[in-house]
N, C-alpha and C positions, 0 to 999 in steps of 0.2 A: 202393799205387800200384805197387808192385813185389814179387814173392815169389821166392825162390830154389826150383828145382827140381833133379832130381837130373840131367836131362839137360842143364842150363845155366841160364841166366839169364832166368827168363820175366816178361816186365814186361807192364804194361796201361796202356792210356791210356784215358781216360774224357773227352776232350773235344777239340772240334775249333773251330779258330777260325773267326768268323763277323764279318761286317761290325758295327760298332757301330751300334746302335739306341737310340733314346731310353728312357727309364724306368729301372726299377731293373736292377741287374746280374743275370745268370743265376746260377743255381745252381751252385755247384763244391765239390768236396770241402774241408772246412775247412783242412786242412793240407797241400794242393797248392800248389807255386808258382804254378799257373796258375789256381787260385782266388783269391788275393789280389791277383793281377796282373789278374784281372778285376773285383775290388771296387774298383783304383784307376782304373777305364777314366773316372770322371768328371773326371780331370784328365789322363791319358794318352790321348788320342785314337787310335782304330783298334784299341784291343785289348780284345778280349773273348772269353769262353768258354762254351761252353753243356754242358753235362754229361750223360751219356747213362746210364740204367738198366743197360744193358748192355755193360759195357767189353769193347772189342777186346783179346781176349789172343794174343800172338804169341811164338814161341821166337826170342828175340834172341841166341841163342849166334853168334858169329861164325865164319865159314869162310873161308879163302882161296881167292880166285877161281881158276880154272884158267889165265887167262892175259889179256893185255892190261893189267894193272896198274890194273883198276877195281875196282867194287864188287862183291862177290857179293851175292846176294838177302837174304841174312840181314844183311849190312851196310847196305843200304839199308833193310830195316824196322827195325832199330835206330836210324839216322839219322832215319828218321820219328818213332820213339818218343821219342827225346829233344830234339825240337823242331822239327825238319825245316826246310827252307830258309827258310819264311814266318817263323817263329818266331826264327831266327837273324838275318835281316834286321831285325825288330821290335828286338830287342836290340843290334843292332850286332854280333854275333859275325861273325867270317870265315866265308866259305863252305867247307865240307869239301871237300877235293879227293883223289883218289886218293893212296895213296902207296905207294912201292917199299919192299923190304926194307933197300936201302942207306940210304935216308932214314931209316930208325927206328932202325938200328945209330949213324948220325952222332949222332943225336939223345941215343941211350943214353949215347954216349962224351960228349958235352958235358955231359951232367948230373953226370957223374962228377968233372968238372973244375971246383971251385967257383970262382967269382970272389972277389978281395979286395972287403971290404964297401964299400971307398970307391970301388970302379969298380961298384957296383950301381947300377942305375936305379930309383928310386924311385917307382912309380906304383901300387902297392898300397895299399886301403885295408882296415884290418884292423877285424872287428866281434868284439869279445870274449865274445860271448854270443849265438849263432846262434839260440837260441829266442826271437826276437823278429822283428817285421815288417820290421826296419832292413836285413836283408839285402836281401830282395825291393824294398825302394825304391832300393838302390843298383845293382841290377840292372836296374832302370828308366832309371836314371841312365846306363847303359852304362860304369860303371867296373868295375876289375878289383878283384874283392873277394876277400879272404880271411877265414875265419871258423873260430872256437874252437866245436866242437861235442862232444857227448856221445858219439856214434856216427857214424862215417865213411860205413857204409853207408846210413843212414835219411836224413844229410844229402844224399848222392851221389842217393839218389832224388825228395828233395825240391827240390833245386836244380839238378841235372844239370851241366853242363859249365860253369856261369856262375859257379860260386863254387868255390874252392880250401879243402877243408875241412881243418882240423888238429883231433885227437883230443887233447882236454885242456881244461883251465880257465885261468883267469885268475889263479889262487894258484901256478901251476907255472913257475917262473922258467926252468927249461930248455925247456920248450915255448914260453913268451913268446920268448926270445931266437932261438929259430928262427924262428918266424912272424912276428917283426919285421923280418927281411930284407926289403930292397926296400920297407918301407911308408913311403908319406909322411903318412898321416892314420890316426887311430885314432878308433874310435864306440865307446864304453863304453854300453851301454843298461843296465846293473846295478851293477856296482861296479868300482872301480878295481885292488883285489888288489894283486898282484906288478908291476904297472907303475909303483908309485910307487918307482922306481928310476932316478935322473939318467941313469945310465951305460946302463940297457937301453933308455932311450928316444933316445938320442942318434941325432941326425939326422932324428928324426920332425919334422914340419912345423906339426902341427895335432892337437889331439886335442879330441874333442865329448864331453862328457859328459851323460847323461839323468839330472836330479838328483830326487830326493824330497823336497827339502828344504820347499818350499812346502806340500806336502800334511802333512807331519809338524809342521810349524810351527803349522798352523792347526787342529789337532786340538781338540777340546773334551770335557769331562766325562770318563767312563771310557776314551774312545778317547785322552785326552791321556796315560794311563799307556803304553800301547803306542807313542803317537806320540813320546816321550822318548826311546825304544830306537832308533826310525828316524831320528829328527832327529840324534840322536848319529852314527848311522852315515853318514847325507846329511853332515853337517858333515865328517866325517873323509874322506869321498871327495872332496869338493870342496876340502879342505884339501891333500889329496894332489896333486890336481892342480895346484893353484896353485903347488908347490913344486918343480915339474919344470923349471923355465925353457923349456918349450915352450908357444907361442902356444896358448890353449885357449878355448873356447865350452861355458858351461853352461846347457843348457837346464833350468830350472826348470819341470815341467810339473806340471798339475793333476792331481787324483785320476784314474787311467788306467781306464779303462772298455771292456770287453771287447765293442767295438761296431764294426760297419764304418765305416771313413774315408772321407774326401770327401765326406761329407752335411753338413757343417756348415761354417762358416767360422771365424775366429779372432778372440781377444782377447790382447794382450800388452803387454807393459809392463816397467819396471824398478822397484826399490826395494820389492818385495814387497805391491804394490797390485792384482795381478791375481789373483783366486782364482776356481774352478769347477773343472770336470772336462774330460778331453779322451780321445778313443779312442787306444787303443794305437798304432793305424794313422797317425793324424794326428800323434802325436806322434814316432814313427820318421819320418816324411816331414821334418817339421821337422829334426830330426837330421841327415838327407841333404842338406836343402836349406843347411845350415849351412856344410858343406863347402866352399860356394861363396864364402863370406864370411869368410876367416880373419881375425881381429882382429890388429893388431901386437903386442899383448901378451894382451890378457884381453878377455872380454864375457861378461855375465851378464844373462840375462833371464828374465820368466815368461811361459808361454803357456798358453791353455786354448782349448777351443772358443767361439766366439762369434759374432757376425754378420759381421764384416770378411772379404770374399774377398780374400785374398792373391794376387796372381798374381807377384810378385817378392819373394822371402824374402831373395834377395841385397841388394837395394834397401834394403829394412827392416832388416836386421842390420847394415848398411854406415852407416845413419843413427842408429845408436843410441850412446850413450856408453860407451866403454870402460869396464869396471870389473872389480876384482877381486873373486874370491869373499871374502866377509866377512859370515857369517851374523849377523843381528842378533837 
């Protein structure tokens, strides 16, 4: 979606917003933020993108305007590429306003003066693995998102200004410590890693773990040999979350499928009675929805794709009986 040139940052856009229509979502680039947003339009009204075989290429290098404190032509083009006013409105982002040099200097000075941790407002959701659809589901919920990524440039191109990327992984304690500043909730789409530290997560209000325990527990035949290793890892992740003293939700998803989300309903329950498969996007969607229903202590449940059309996951999760992670 973007490439770096000698003359400046050259970016491409291959989609234009259009009104929602019935039928299948339009084709989009599989790795772009816009593409997965388009595939979610069955649940999020009014969002859809159509792809073009001939992407528009523009020079997005910023140049200061000669006067008036407004945007230069290059600034306006960059604003359009990065989302434009309509996309910002859909995602709930503030309107972009012209800035003066004095405003920029004041912000730089403010950033240098770090606030004490106890005075920090906790309004961030941290995703410990941005190689998932979870980040995009949180964008659609208009939450402030921070994500651990492997490459900041790629993440910036993929998610734009809607995500604060931090280069590193969940096993790096130093990275985690700085990433957790101002975080109120955490979603772990893969593993717990270095988060298994009470002191590190002090002040966090809710942790959501996407667990593979159900899948690895139900392996049979030759698959049971590999499932045993996966089951051990899943049990260790669940045990680590349950030992932190932070309210947590464990989403035990069925076998994850690389299929578009929003096409099927759900089947859910507790006690290991639910088996089947679920698309990765739908599993990410459930994890994001779980943030709206933090338990008093702990909640563990299974979910797969099924026939039920769930309109209010918060009500469903609130009605479930709280239970701690206790693999059987």
